[in-house]
C-alpha positions, 0 to 999 in steps of 0.5 A: 110472050110475044117477041119482045127482042133478040140480042144485039149484033156483036158489031153494034156492041163493038162499035158503040164505044167508038161511037160514044167517044165521037159523040162526046167529042162533038159535044151537045147542046141538048138538055142535060140530066138535072142533079138531085138535091138528094139521090133517089133509091128505088128497089128494081128487081130486088136490088136498090138502084140509085138515081142521082139525076132527073133524066131529060132524054128518055128512050122506051122499048115496046108499046106498053112501056111507051104508053106508060111513059106517055100516060105520065105526061112525059112525052116532051122528054121522049127522044126515041122508042123501039120495039113497036112493030106494025102489028102492035096497036098503039092506043089512039090517045097516044098516037099524036104524041108518039108521031113526033118521036123518032122510031129507033128500031122496030124490033130490038133495042139498039145501043148505037141509036140510043147513043145517037139520040143522046139518051140519058135514061132507058125504060124497058124490061127483061124480054121487053128489050133487055136481054143477056148478051144484048142491051142490059141495064149494066151495059147502059150504065157503062155509058152513063145511061140510067134505066128502069126495069119493068116489074113483071119482067123481074121474074127472069132475074129474081124469085117472086111470090106473086104478081098483082094488078098493083105492080103496074101502078108501082111501075108508074109511081117509080117512073114518076119519082125518077122524073120528078113528076109525082105531084103532077100525076098524084091525082090520076095515080091515086084514082087508079089505086082506088079502082084497084082496091074497089075491084079486088074488094068486090071480087074477094067475096065471089063464091065461084071463080070461072076458069080462064085461058089466055091465048096469046099466040101459037098453033102447034103449042099455045103461048099463054100467061103463067102466074107471073104474067099481067093477065094472071093478075087481071084475071084474079082481080076480076074474080076468075082463075087462070088455068095455067096458074101452075106455070111459074113464068110470065109468058110460057108455052102451054099445051092443048091437052091441058087446055082440054082437060082444064076446060076454060069457061072463058078465053082471053085473046091477045090481039096483035100480030097475025092472025088478028083477034078474029083469026085466032078465034076462028083457029080455035073454033076450027080445032076439032079437039077443042070442040067440047071446051066450054068457052069454045062451045059457048063462044066466050071470048074476051079480046085485049090488045098487046098493050092491054095484056102487058103492064100498062095504064090500061090494065085496070080498065081491062080487069074491070071489063073482064070482071063484068063478063065473068060476074055480070050478076054483080054489076048493075050497069051494062058492059061498055061497048067494045070491052072485049067480045 
């Protein structure tokens, strides 16, 4: 999808070791990681990762990952973030907390700025900050910095059978365990799990699943969600079928010919960057070759922000709202205001 990051400059990687030694020599009065009584081992992208300490100084990359971190009440341990460009909307519930945190980089992960913030933990993902040739978990480990990799992004480094709505919940629980805040978040995470199970149970019996096209960006060719993208999981949980489920990736490029041939009944618009959601809708409505696509003819659009469409605490809300659009006959209550268009 969506520009998540490009590789760091060679200069940053060459100068980082020198910079780290200067910091070590200077010493620090900042909070240090707390040693665990028993090391914690978590499966990260199919491999066991050991966390011997409870981090105290974290850096997050991208808006959805940052919202995950703040959702768990970990704002006081956030010493910096990156990857949140002006075109990516931060949920109003997190803006006040984020306003107090240094913006280390609007685009890429920056190793030097992480070392300058004396980070002891980085939460990112492959193409959500981590990238071969740039900052990686292995590189961070060389500087004594622990990390956690977003599950959706693991498709770049391991084979997966499927992605589900519960993947984002697993991320939240894993991060809560790493930071030793499981008890504080147990009730809210259990509530999310119950809602996921209720929705999937209710939608399992639907007799017909409407066809859905995810339009992220692109005009010459559309960037969309494949079967390993979070919107695919939300569409399935909401009783729909993703028209590009045959693409074994999370955010691939599709083509307009397949959009026409597969004739989606609904179009999910990912609202970020330019044009905005309305601009993307206007673009689709103006393309003559799409005129006979059912979703275009009936103007059936459902809008998600970038953070809604990528792994985040908002995924369950969006899946429930989408289910109400795809299967209004199964819900007695009206569609909540503002939950898509």
